LONU-911189 format. One record per residue (C-alpha): residue number from 1; x, y, z; residue in one letter. Coordinates in steps of 0.25 Angstrom, whole numbers, always signed. Layout:
<tinus>
TINU_pos_east_north_up_code
TINU_NUM_X_Y_Z_A .
...
</tinus>
This chain:
<tinus>
TINU_pos_east_north_up_code
TINU_1_+386_+321_+424_M .
TINU_2_+391_+323_+409_V .
TINU_3_+380_+326_+398_K .
TINU_4_+383_+330_+383_T .
TINU_5_+377_+342_+377_M .
TINU_6_+376_+343_+361_Q .
TINU_7_+373_+353_+353_Y .
TINU_8_+373_+357_+337_R .
TINU_9_+382_+369_+335_L .
TINU_10_+377_+378_+322_K .
TINU_11_+391_+385_+319_P .
TINU_12_+392_+395_+308_T .
TINU_13_+400_+392_+295_K .
TINU_14_+412_+399_+300_A .
TINU_15_+410_+392_+314_Q .
TINU_16_+409_+380_+309_A .
TINU_17_+422_+380_+300_T .
TINU_18_+430_+387_+314_Q .
TINU_19_+424_+373_+320_L .
TINU_20_+430_+365_+308_D .
TINU_21_+443_+372_+309_S .
TINU_22_+444_+368_+323_Q .
TINU_23_+441_+354_+322_L .
TINU_24_+451_+352_+310_E .
TINU_25_+462_+361_+318_E .
TINU_26_+458_+350_+330_C .
TINU_27_+460_+338_+320_R .
TINU_28_+474_+342_+316_C .
TINU_29_+477_+343_+330_L .
TINU_30_+472_+329_+334_Y .
TINU_31_+480_+323_+322_N .
TINU_32_+493_+332_+328_H .
TINU_33_+490_+325_+341_F .
TINU_34_+489_+311_+336_L .
TINU_35_+501_+312_+326_A .
TINU_36_+512_+318_+338_V .
TINU_37_+506_+306_+347_R .
TINU_38_+508_+297_+336_R .
TINU_39_+522_+301_+333_D .
TINU_40_+525_+302_+348_A .
TINU_41_+523_+288_+351_W .
TINU_42_+530_+283_+336_E .
TINU_43_+542_+292_+338_E .
TINU_44_+544_+293_+353_R .
TINU_45_+535_+282_+360_Q .
TINU_46_+529_+293_+366_E .
TINU_47_+514_+294_+371_S .
TINU_48_+509_+308_+371_L .
TINU_49_+499_+314_+381_T .
TINU_50_+488_+325_+380_Y .
TINU_51_+495_+333_+388_H .
TINU_52_+507_+333_+381_K .
TINU_53_+500_+335_+366_Q .
TINU_54_+491_+346_+372_A .
TINU_55_+504_+354_+377_L .
TINU_56_+508_+354_+362_T .
TINU_57_+495_+363_+358_L .
TINU_58_+502_+378_+361_P .
TINU_59_+513_+374_+353_A .
TINU_60_+503_+367_+341_L .
TINU_61_+494_+380_+341_K .
TINU_62_+506_+389_+339_E .
TINU_63_+509_+380_+326_G .
TINU_64_+495_+379_+322_C .
TINU_65_+488_+392_+322_A .
TINU_66_+475_+385_+319_D .
TINU_67_+474_+377_+332_L .
TINU_68_+473_+390_+338_S .
TINU_69_+459_+390_+332_R .
TINU_70_+455_+380_+342_V .
TINU_71_+452_+381_+356_H .
TINU_72_+464_+376_+365_S .
TINU_73_+456_+366_+373_Q .
TINU_74_+450_+360_+360_V .
TINU_75_+464_+358_+356_L .
TINU_76_+467_+352_+370_Q .
TINU_77_+455_+342_+368_N .
TINU_78_+461_+336_+353_V .
TINU_79_+474_+332_+362_A .
TINU_80_+463_+325_+373_V .
TINU_81_+457_+319_+360_R .
TINU_82_+471_+312_+355_I .
TINU_83_+474_+309_+369_D .
TINU_84_+460_+301_+370_L .
TINU_85_+462_+295_+358_A .
TINU_86_+476_+289_+361_F .
TINU_87_+471_+285_+374_K .
TINU_88_+460_+277_+368_A .
TINU_89_+469_+270_+357_F .
TINU_90_+480_+266_+369_L .
TINU_91_+467_+261_+378_R .
TINU_92_+463_+252_+365_R .
TINU_93_+476_+247_+364_C .
TINU_94_+478_+242_+379_K .
TINU_95_+464_+235_+376_A .
TINU_96_+470_+227_+366_G .
TINU_97_+463_+233_+354_D .
TINU_98_+466_+226_+341_K .
TINU_99_+463_+241_+334_E .
TINU_100_+464_+251_+345_P .
TINU_101_+464_+262_+335_G .
TINU_102_+476_+272_+335_Y .
TINU_103_+470_+288_+335_P .
TINU_104_+467_+292_+321_R .
TINU_105_+471_+305_+314_F .
TINU_106_+460_+313_+310_R .
TINU_107_+457_+317_+296_G .
TINU_108_+451_+330_+290_Y .
TINU_109_+436_+332_+296_G .
TINU_110_+439_+320_+307_R .
TINU_111_+439_+328_+319_Y .
TINU_112_+424_+332_+323_H .
TINU_113_+424_+338_+337_S .
TINU_114_+433_+347_+347_M .
TINU_115_+431_+349_+362_T .
TINU_116_+430_+361_+371_F .
TINU_117_+435_+354_+385_P .
TINU_118_+431_+364_+393_Q .
TINU_119_+416_+369_+391_Y .
TINU_120_+416_+387_+392_G .
TINU_121_+433_+386_+386_N .
TINU_122_+431_+388_+372_G .
TINU_123_+415_+384_+371_C .
TINU_124_+403_+388_+378_Q .
TINU_125_+388_+388_+376_M .
TINU_126_+381_+401_+377_V .
TINU_127_+367_+406_+373_E .
TINU_128_+367_+395_+361_G .
TINU_129_+381_+397_+356_M .
TINU_130_+392_+390_+356_L .
TINU_131_+403_+397_+358_K .
TINU_132_+417_+391_+354_L .
TINU_133_+431_+397_+355_S .
TINU_134_+438_+401_+342_K .
TINU_135_+424_+397_+335_V .
TINU_136_+413_+407_+340_G .
TINU_137_+399_+404_+344_A .
TINU_138_+392_+392_+338_L .
TINU_139_+377_+392_+339_R .
TINU_140_+371_+380_+346_V .
TINU_141_+358_+373_+345_V .
TINU_142_+356_+373_+360_E .
TINU_143_+345_+362_+361_H .
TINU_144_+347_+361_+375_R .
TINU_145_+355_+370_+385_P .
TINU_146_+369_+364_+391_L .
TINU_147_+368_+356_+405_E .
TINU_148_+376_+356_+415_G .
TINU_149_+391_+361_+415_T .
TINU_150_+397_+360_+399_P .
TINU_151_+411_+353_+402_K .
TINU_152_+416_+352_+386_T .
TINU_153_+411_+355_+373_C .
TINU_154_+415_+348_+360_T .
TINU_155_+411_+353_+345_I .
TINU_156_+409_+341_+336_R .
TINU_157_+406_+344_+319_H .
TINU_158_+397_+332_+315_S .
TINU_159_+400_+324_+303_P .
TINU_160_+386_+331_+297_T .
TINU_161_+393_+345_+299_G .
TINU_162_+386_+348_+312_K .
TINU_163_+393_+355_+325_W .
TINU_164_+390_+351_+338_F .
TINU_165_+394_+354_+352_V .
TINU_166_+394_+345_+364_T .
TINU_167_+395_+349_+377_I .
TINU_168_+397_+340_+390_V .
TINU_169_+391_+345_+403_C .
TINU_170_+391_+341_+416_D .
TINU_171_+377_+340_+421_I .
TINU_172_+370_+334_+434_D .
TINU_173_+362_+322_+433_A .
TINU_174_+346_+323_+433_Q .
TINU_175_+341_+310_+439_P .
TINU_176_+327_+307_+433_L .
TINU_177_+314_+302_+443_P .
TINU_178_+317_+287_+446_T .
TINU_179_+307_+277_+438_M .
TINU_180_+310_+265_+446_G .
TINU_181_+313_+256_+434_A .
TINU_182_+324_+248_+428_A .
TINU_183_+326_+244_+414_V .
TINU_184_+336_+236_+405_G .
TINU_185_+337_+239_+392_I .
TINU_186_+342_+228_+381_A .
TINU_187_+344_+234_+368_V .
TINU_188_+343_+228_+354_G .
TINU_189_+341_+230_+337_L .
TINU_190_+326_+226_+337_L .
TINU_191_+322_+235_+349_S .
TINU_192_+333_+247_+353_F .
TINU_193_+330_+243_+366_S .
TINU_194_+321_+235_+375_T .
TINU_195_+318_+237_+389_L .
TINU_196_+316_+227_+402_S .
TINU_197_+303_+232_+402_T .
TINU_198_+299_+228_+387_G .
TINU_199_+299_+239_+381_E .
TINU_200_+309_+240_+367_Q .
TINU_201_+312_+252_+359_T .
TINU_202_+314_+248_+345_P .
TINU_203_+329_+250_+338_C .
TINU_204_+328_+263_+328_P .
TINU_205_+339_+259_+319_K .
TINU_206_+342_+272_+314_F .
TINU_207_+354_+268_+305_M .
TINU_208_+345_+258_+298_R .
TINU_209_+334_+269_+296_T .
TINU_210_+345_+279_+289_D .
TINU_211_+353_+268_+282_E .
TINU_212_+347_+272_+269_K .
TINU_213_+353_+284_+271_D .
TINU_214_+364_+282_+275_L .
TINU_215_+369_+271_+264_K .
TINU_216_+363_+283_+254_R .
TINU_217_+371_+293_+259_T .
TINU_218_+385_+284_+260_Q .
TINU_219_+383_+280_+246_R .
TINU_220_+384_+294_+242_Q .
TINU_221_+394_+297_+250_L .
TINU_222_+403_+285_+245_A .
TINU_223_+400_+291_+231_A .
TINU_224_+405_+304_+233_A .
TINU_225_+419_+307_+229_T .
TINU_226_+428_+309_+240_K .
TINU_227_+432_+323_+244_G .
TINU_228_+421_+330_+238_T .
TINU_229_+411_+339_+244_S .
TINU_230_+400_+329_+239_A .
TINU_231_+406_+318_+248_R .
TINU_232_+408_+328_+261_S .
TINU_233_+393_+331_+259_K .
TINU_234_+388_+317_+257_R .
TINU_235_+398_+312_+269_R .
TINU_236_+389_+323_+278_R .
TINU_237_+377_+318_+274_I .
TINU_238_+379_+301_+278_V .
TINU_239_+384_+308_+291_A .
TINU_240_+371_+315_+293_R .
TINU_241_+364_+301_+290_V .
TINU_242_+374_+296_+302_H .
TINU_243_+370_+308_+310_E .
TINU_244_+356_+307_+309_R .
TINU_245_+356_+292_+312_M .
TINU_246_+365_+296_+324_V .
TINU_247_+356_+306_+330_N .
TINU_248_+343_+297_+328_R .
TINU_249_+351_+286_+336_R .
TINU_250_+357_+295_+348_T .
TINU_251_+342_+302_+349_N .
TINU_252_+336_+288_+349_F .
TINU_253_+346_+283_+359_A .
TINU_254_+345_+296_+368_H .
TINU_255_+328_+294_+368_Q .
TINU_256_+330_+280_+373_E .
TINU_257_+340_+282_+384_S .
TINU_258_+331_+293_+388_H .
TINU_259_+320_+285_+390_R .
TINU_260_+326_+273_+396_V .
TINU_261_+333_+284_+406_V .
TINU_262_+321_+292_+409_K .
TINU_263_+311_+278_+413_R .
TINU_264_+322_+270_+421_Y .
TINU_265_+330_+270_+432_D .
TINU_266_+340_+260_+429_V .
TINU_267_+343_+257_+415_I .
TINU_268_+352_+243_+412_A .
TINU_269_+356_+242_+397_V .
TINU_270_+363_+231_+391_E .
TINU_271_+377_+235_+389_D .
TINU_272_+379_+230_+374_V .
TINU_273_+393_+229_+366_S .
TINU_274_+390_+237_+354_V .
TINU_275_+404_+237_+349_N .
TINU_276_+404_+221_+350_Q .
TINU_277_+390_+220_+343_M .
TINU_278_+392_+230_+331_V .
TINU_279_+401_+217_+325_H .
TINU_280_+389_+209_+322_H .
TINU_281_+387_+211_+306_R .
TINU_282_+372_+211_+305_C .
TINU_283_+370_+218_+317_L .
TINU_284_+380_+229_+318_A .
TINU_285_+372_+241_+311_K .
TINU_286_+359_+239_+320_S .
TINU_287_+368_+239_+332_I .
TINU_288_+376_+249_+331_Q .
TINU_289_+362_+258_+326_D .
TINU_290_+355_+254_+339_A .
TINU_291_+366_+262_+348_A .
TINU_292_+365_+254_+359_W .
TINU_293_+376_+259_+366_S .
TINU_294_+372_+275_+364_Q .
TINU_295_+359_+272_+370_F .
TINU_296_+366_+263_+382_A .
TINU_297_+376_+277_+384_T .
TINU_298_+363_+287_+383_F .
TINU_299_+355_+279_+394_V .
TINU_300_+367_+278_+404_S .
TINU_301_+371_+293_+403_Y .
TINU_302_+356_+296_+404_K .
TINU_303_+354_+288_+414_A .
TINU_304_+366_+294_+423_A .
TINU_305_+359_+307_+421_W .
TINU_306_+346_+303_+424_A .
TINU_307_+351_+296_+437_G .
TINU_308_+346_+282_+431_R .
TINU_309_+355_+270_+433_T .
TINU_310_+360_+264_+420_F .
TINU_311_+367_+250_+420_V .
TINU_312_+375_+242_+408_A .
TINU_313_+372_+228_+406_V .
TINU_314_+380_+217_+402_N .
TINU_315_+369_+211_+390_P .
TINU_316_+375_+197_+390_A .
TINU_317_+365_+187_+388_Y .
TINU_318_+352_+198_+392_T .
TINU_319_+345_+194_+381_S .
TINU_320_+347_+177_+385_Q .
TINU_321_+345_+176_+399_D .
TINU_322_+330_+176_+402_C .
TINU_323_+324_+189_+411_S .
TINU_324_+316_+182_+419_S .
TINU_325_+324_+167_+422_C .
TINU_326_+338_+170_+418_G .
TINU_327_+339_+159_+408_H .
TINU_328_+349_+161_+398_R .
TINU_329_+344_+157_+384_Q .
TINU_330_+353_+161_+371_K .
TINU_331_+346_+167_+361_K .
TINU_332_+349_+172_+346_T .
TINU_333_+349_+186_+341_L .
TINU_334_+337_+183_+333_A .
TINU_335_+328_+177_+346_E .
TINU_336_+321_+189_+351_R .
TINU_337_+311_+183_+362_P .
TINU_338_+316_+178_+373_H .
TINU_339_+308_+165_+377_A .
TINU_340_+314_+160_+390_C .
TINU_341_+315_+144_+390_V .
TINU_342_+315_+142_+405_C .
TINU_343_+304_+154_+410_C .
TINU_344_+296_+156_+397_G .
TINU_345_+297_+170_+397_V .
TINU_346_+297_+177_+384_T .
TINU_347_+303_+190_+381_L .
TINU_348_+308_+198_+370_D .
TINU_349_+323_+197_+368_R .
TINU_350_+327_+210_+372_D .
TINU_351_+317_+213_+383_H .
TINU_352_+323_+200_+391_N .
TINU_353_+339_+206_+389_A .
TINU_354_+332_+219_+394_A .
TINU_355_+326_+213_+407_L .
TINU_356_+341_+206_+410_N .
TINU_357_+346_+220_+408_I .
TINU_358_+339_+224_+418_L .
TINU_359_+340_+213_+427_R .
TINU_360_+357_+214_+425_L .
TINU_361_+355_+228_+427_G .
TINU_362_+349_+228_+438_L .
TINU_363_+358_+217_+445_Q .
TINU_364_+371_+225_+441_S .
TINU_365_+365_+237_+449_L .
TINU_366_+361_+227_+461_G .
TINU_367_+347_+230_+459_L .
TINU_368_+341_+216_+459_V .
TINU_369_+348_+204_+463_P .
TINU_370_+355_+196_+453_R .
TINU_371_+345_+186_+454_S .
TINU_372_+334_+194_+451_S .
TINU_373_+326_+196_+437_A .
TINU_374_+320_+209_+433_V .
TINU_375_+309_+212_+424_H .
TINU_376_+305_+224_+418_G .
TINU_377_+306_+237_+424_G .
TINU_378_+307_+232_+439_E .
</tinus>
C-alpha cells in the first residue's frame, strides 16, 4: 500500500535561491517540450512520445549549461509531465469534451514542484536533514519518522513561500480490531455528515469564517500597482488566507475520517458528484467549502489501511425513499424532516438518507438480501 508523508523544509537563503533556480530551469524545459510537440504536429503531423523527447536531453544539456544544475532524473520527470498532459488532452478529446483544454505554457513563477522518481538517487533523508543533489542538506521539520519503503520524492514551493517535501512510501496494512458495526454516511450543508446511527457533525464552514479576511486582502491586492513589490507582498498575504482555510479543512477531514474508520468495520458513503452540483448559483460556494469529495477520499484510503470495508453508494433517491417501508415521497430541499405517509415514521431527512445509504451499501456487498431494510448499526 502507498502512504504519502509530507514535511516542511527550512532551507537557507542560498539553498532557497538554488531551488528557485532549478524550478525555473524545469519550467523552461517544460515550455520547450511543449513547443516542440506543438510544432511537430503542425509541421509534420507527428505525435512525439516521452521517449523521443527524453532522448534529446543530453543534447539540450550540452547547449544549455544551466540544465546541468538540475538532477538528470528531475529533467526526465519534466518530460513525463508533458507526456501525461498530452495524454489527458487526447483522452478528453476522445470523450467529446467541448473544451478539452490544450496543455498551456507555464509563465514565470508558474512551476511549483520537481520530482525525484527514485528515492535515494539525488534525494535522501538522513538524521533530520534532506540531502538534495546539487543543493545540499536542507533542514527538515521531522514531525514523524518515515514509514515503509520510500519510493519517490517531490519538492514543492507553496504560494506563501514555504518549501515542502512529499515522500511516497510503500507500507504494509495495519488492520484495526474488528468492531462488529456498519455505518452509512450522508453528507450535507447544515450538518457536514449524518451517520445512520443518528449522530450528526456540524458543518464548520471554513470559507465563510474567513470570508471577511479574504475579501479585505483581495481588495488590497487589487488596489496595488501591477509589477510592484507591494503587489507581490499582498499576493502572498491572500495566499496565506487561502492556505489557512485549506489547512483547517484538510485537518477537519482527517479527524472526521479517522473517527469513522476507527469505529466501524463497514462504511458506506454516498458517491456525490460535486462537479455537477457546483453549478447551483446559490449553493456552489458552500458545496466547495464542505469538501465532501476530500472526506470520502480520506475515508477510502484510511479504511484500506485499517482493513475496513469501504463502499461508495449512488445517492439517487436516498433522501426520498423511506428507510422503513421503502415508499418514495418527493421532497424539496427546504423540507428537512422525513415524514412517511405510509408507515408514519418521522426522521431527520439526512438520517433517513444515511439509513438508505447503509442498506444499499450492505446490499452491494452482498451482506443483506435486496428486500431487507437495515437500521442504525445493525
